[in-house]
N, C-alpha and C positions, 0 to 999 in steps of 0.2 A: 416543614423541611422534608424533602423526599429522601427516603432511606436508601442506604447502600445495601449490598447483599454480602453477608458474611456467612460462610458455611451453608449456603443455599437459602438463607433466611433473611428477610428484610430487617435491618437494624438501624437504630438511630445513633447519633453521635453528639458529643458535646461541642464539636467544632463543625462549622458549616462552610460551604463553598457557594458563592453567588454566581449564577449563570446569567449572562446578559444577552439580549438580542443584539446581534453583531451589526445590524443596520441602524437601529434606533438608539441603541445604548440602554434601553430599558431593562430592568431586572425581570426575568421571566420565571426564575425558580431558585431555590436553594437546596443543595444536596448535602447529605452527611459526608463528612470528610474523614478519611482513615489515617490513623497514625501508623508509624512503623510497627508498633506492637499489634495493632489490629491486622496489619498485613501479615505479620508472623502467625497470628491466630488462623488466618485464612490458609496459610501454607500448612500449618499443623492439621487443620481439618481435611485438606486435600490429601495430605500424606496418609491420614488414617483411613481413607476410603480407596486407596490405590487398588487393593485386592478386589473390592466390590466392582470397581470400574473395569478392571482387567477381566473379570469373570463374565461380564455382559457379552452375550453373543452378538454377532454382526447384525442380525435382524432386530435385536433389541436397541442397539445404538441407532440404527436407521430409523426405528420407530420414534425415538426421542427427537431426532432431527426433523422427521415429518411433522411431529406435533409443534416443534418450534416454528417451522415454516407456516403451518396453519395459523398459529397465533399471530405471527407477523403479518400475514396476509389480511387477517381480520382487522389489524390496526395500521394498515398501509397508509391511509390518509393522515392519521395522527402522526406516524413516523415521518412522513413527508413534511408536514408542517413544522415538526420539531427541528428537522434538519435545516429548513429555511431560517428559523429563528436562532438556533444555537450556533450554527456554522455560517450563517449568511449565504447559504447555498441557493442559487437561483432555483425557482420552483421546478423547472423542467429537469434539472439535474438531480434535485432532491428525490423526485418520484423515480427517476432512473436508478438512483442509488439503492432505493428500497427494492426495486425489481432485481437488480444485480445481486443484492444480498440473498434474496429468495432463490435465485439461480445457484449461488454458491452453496446454499444449504441443500438443494436438490442434488447437486454434484457430489457433495460430501456424503449424503445418504447412500448414493450408489457405490461410492468407494467403500463405505462401511460394510456393504453386502458382498463385495468382491472377495475372492479367496485371498488369504493373507499369507500364503506359503506356496511351496511347490517341491518338485523333485530336483535333486542335484545329480546330474549325470557323472558317474564315477568310472565309467567303462573305458575311459580314454587311455588307461595304462594297465598292463598285466598285473602290476603290483596291487591294483584295487579289486582284483577278482574276488567275489564273495562279499563285497561291501556295497551297501546301498545308502544313499544320502537323501535326507529331506530337510526342509527348513521352514520356519514360520517367522512371522513378524510379531513381536510382543511390545506392548506400550512401554515407553521409557519411564513413565511415572509422572510426577507433578510437573506441570508446565507453568511458567510465569510469562504473562503477556503484557506488553506496554504498547499502546496504540496512539496515533496522532489525531489531530483535529480535522484534517482535510476530508477524510472519508470516515466519519465517526461511527458509521453503522457497518458498511461493507468490509472495512479493514478489521473491525472487531470480529465480524463473522468469519473472515478468512483465517482467523486463528482459532476461534471457539469451535466452529463446526468441524474442522479436521481433528481437533482434540477429542471431541465426542466420538467421531468416527474411529479414531485410533484407540480409544479407551483410556484417555489421560485426564485425570482431574486437573483443574487449573485455577489460577488466581489472575484476574485481569485488572490492570490500572488503565482506565480510559483517560484521554486527554482532559486536563483540568478545565479547559475552556468549552468542551463539548461532551459532557458526561451523560446527557439526558437520554439519548438514543440507546446507549449501552445499558442504562438502568432499566429502560423499557424491555430490552432483551432479557435482563435478569428477571423481570416480573413474569415473562413468558416461560423462561427456563425453570422457574420455581415450581411450575406445575407440569413439567415435561416428563417426569419419571426418572430423572437422574438420581443416583444414590445421595442420601443426605451428606452434605459436606463436599460434594464433588466440584462445586464452583463457588467462587467469591468474585464479586465485581465491586471494586473499591476505588472510587476517586480519591486521589491523594496528591500532595505536592510532589514535584519531581524527586527531590532529595529523599523524601520519606519512602519512596518505592525501592530504595536500594536493596532491601532484603530479597527482592525477586532475583537480583543478580548474585548476591553474596551468600544466601542461605543454601547450605549443602543439600537440604531436602528437596530443593527445586532441581530437577534433572535436566530441564530444557528451558532456555530463555529465548523468546522471540520478541524482537523490538522493531518497530517501525517509527522513524523519526529522523532527527538530524544526525549527520555523520559524526559530529563532535561528541554527542551524548552516546551514540551507539558504540563507537570504538572504546569509549571510556568504560561503558558497562561490560564490554567483552573482556577488557583487561581485569575487571573485578570478578568475573564469572567463574574463575577457577576451572574445574574439570567438566562443568556442565556443557551440554550442547548449546550452541548459540546460532540463531538465524538473525541476520540484520538486513532490513530493507531500508536503505538510507536515501540520500539525496541524489539529484541528477542535474544535468546541464544538457538537455536533449537537443540533438541536431537533426534537422531535416535537410537532406541534400536534394537539389533540383538540377538535373542535367538537361542538355539540349534535346533529348528524345522525349521528355516528359510532356504530358498534357498540362500546359501551364495554367490554364483557367481552373482545372480541377485541383491542381496543387495549391493554388492561391486560396481557394475556398476551404480546403481541408486545413491548411496552415492557419488561416484566420480563425478557424474553430479551435484547433489544437493548441494555439498559443494563448487563448484567452478564456476558454471555458473554465468556470469556477474561479475566475480572477487569476488564472495561472497558478493556483495553489495545488499543483499536482507534481509529483516527482518526475513525471514523464511529459509535462507540459513543454511544448516547443519553445525553446529559448534562443536557439541559433538557427538561422536559415541560410544555408550555404549554397550559393547559386553560381553556376559556371558562367564565364564571361560572355559567351555567345548569346545567351538569352537573358542576361541580367536586366537590361533596361526594360525589356518587354514584361518580364516577370515582376519587376518592382512596381510598374504601373498597375498591374492586375492586383498585386497584394495590397497596395495602398488603397485601392478602391474597395477591396473586400474588408480590410480592417476598419476603414472609415464607417462601415455599416454596422459594426459591432456595438450593441446597445449596453450602456452601463446604468446602474442605479439601484432601485428598490428590488431586492431578490424575489419578492412575492409577486412581481409582475411577470407575465408569461413571456414577454419579448426580451427580458433582460438576460444577457449572457455574463456580463461582468458585474457581480455584486460586490459587497464590501470585502476587504481583507479581514483576517481574523481579529485584528486590532488596529486602532489608529496608529499605534507605534510602528507596526509593520508597514502600514501605508506610508508613513513618514520616512522609513528606511528606504523603501522602493523609490520614493520621490527624490531622496538624497542621492541614491545611486544613479538615477537617470540624469539629474542635474550635474553630477560629477562627470558623467560621460560626455554630456554636451559641452561642458567647460573644457574637456580634454580634446575636443574636436569633432565629436559625433554630430550628426544631423538628425533632428527630430522630424520624421515623416508623418507620423500620426500621434495623437495624444493631446492631453490638455491638463489643466491644473487639478490637483488632488481635491476631492470633495469629502472632507472628514476622513473616513476609512475607505472611501472608494477612489481607486485610481483608474481613469479611463484607459481603454486599450491603447497601448503605446508601441510604436514601431520606430526603431533607431537604425541609422545607417552609418557606416564608417566608424564604429566604436573601436578605439585603440586597444590592442592586447594589454592585459593587465587591469583593465577596468572591471570592477566586481560584477557589473551588470552583464558583462560578457563571459567572464571566466568563472564566477561562482554561481551558486543556485539562487536566482532572484526570488523565486516563489511569489511571483506577482505577475500582473498582466503586461509583461514587457517582452518584446521579441527584437533580436538584433539581426539585421540583414548583412551578410558577409559575401563579398565578391571574390571568386577564385578563378585561376586560369582555366582549369579543366577538371575532369572527374578525379584524376589521381590526386590533384591538389585538394580537392574536396574531402577525400578520405583522410588525408593528412590533417587537415583543419578540424575535421570532426573528432579525431583522436586527441586533439590538443586540449585536453581537459583531464582533471584528476578523477572525474566521474565516468561511469560506464553502465548506465541502466538500459536504455533502449535508444535506437536511432531509426529514423525514417529515410527512405531512399526513393525519390520519385524518378524512375527510369523505366524505359521500355526495352532496354538492352539486357538480355538474360545473362550474358557473360559478366556485365558490370554488376548485376544483382548478386551473382555468386562471388565476385571479387569483394564486394562490400561485406558479404557474410563472412568471408575469410579474414578480412583485414580490420573491420571495425571492432574496437575493444569494448563490447557491450554485451549485455545478457540476451538481447534479442534485436534482430534487424527486421524492420517492417517495410516491405517493398511495395511501392505504389501507394503508400499512405503515411500518415504522421506517426511519430514515435509514441504519441499519446494513446494509440489504439491498444486495448487490452481485452482479452477474453478471460473470464474468471476461471475457465478450465485449464488454462495454459500454465506451464512452469514460469514463474515470474520472479525476477531478481536481477542483480547486477554484479559487476566486477569493479576492481579498483576501489575507490572510496564510496561507491554506491552500495557496498555491502557484501554479504556472503550467504549462501544457501538460497533456496527457492521456495516461494509460496505457490498457491494454487492447490486445491484440495488433495490431489493425489501426491504431489510433491511434499506438501506439508505433513501428510500422514506418514510418508516414508521417513521424514526427519523426526517425527514424534514416536517412531518405533525403532526397534533394533532387531537384527537377524539373530535367530537362535537355530543352530544346526543340530541335527541328530544323524548319526551314522550307525548302521546296524551291520554287524558281521555275521555271516552265515558260515559256521565252521565246516559244513559239509561241502562248501565250494571253495573255501580259501586254503 
């Protein structure tokens, strides 16, 4: 049984969690499972080393992150293979995720080295004469992290690396279906130079992780996952700070000025990479009437070439969903839409946990495959009168993470930026595009707060102001 990490040390457990290969269904490992009491022990250990973490200088925190990156780079191939098996992630995307995690660590190391304070100008009023203001950012304290299965390495790193940069000890609960890459991260962190007790990585059942939300010793909760669970945890979190990165129903708008061939190729990627199991996967393609027929033909051709199957094969884009139950749900949603009047343009029967790239047209409003987060390789094609109608249709959702706008009209790009109710508007590309350096997060039911190393460090620290009065001048 692979140990978990409690208070920076590998520990066994009387209870185990089986991890399966998501394509073959074979058991690949068993990991130690944490109870609520073990999670509370992790919180206690993190709380006991708050001062030790806070006293670390920026260059010391950066050095820890550099050692973490070096250890991950040395195990890059191993991590890639683990992601293929535990997450069903196609090989090309698994290697890319490891590289993105390394980039996230490099960015976080730079953030750790940057000045964490500054001067506050007080000379704006005569009443402030003789007063000088300065501020610094101080760590909030213990952080609790809960991460999902779809990016089980990089989304862990997006919480862990900024916590180290900020000087916050933490307790992490990785997704139960994909804990292995996070535990490998723990193996590397154990020799990185963090104070003893600064971190715990504890696979646990969802309900057993509740202390991360309810324990008052946790100052900050950061959750990535479903909107239902995220908002429930926020209600239970009391006074602690909360960041939520939740679901999406991402739209890509295509207008008559766009390069249609380019848009079709990009959407065929953005709708189906990683089997659509991304919060910013393209789910709705909203096309203006003038170019709808021409674009549909190009998109059908592009989607028809998307390869599904064994994620260990280099050509595969669509591997298995995280479970056969999820594949059956997606199949049911697609079937319901077709029964309600939608047309199937691309797709085929489910093969165990693999759903081929599916493209639907004419899905009625109210169908979950159009209105909810499908989290599978399904894209809905929507026809609208003009660009204004496209903006209205894109906003017709309770989610608001990112949107893509394929237009060459600069004024339309700015209007989309003004009017789309999302965290980011990506012009000339798919909503699925993300740079790890950028502030990332959404509005409405897609969450609150922002990730990205600099933004995350800001949310894991608080301002502390000092004002000095000079009696000779006041």
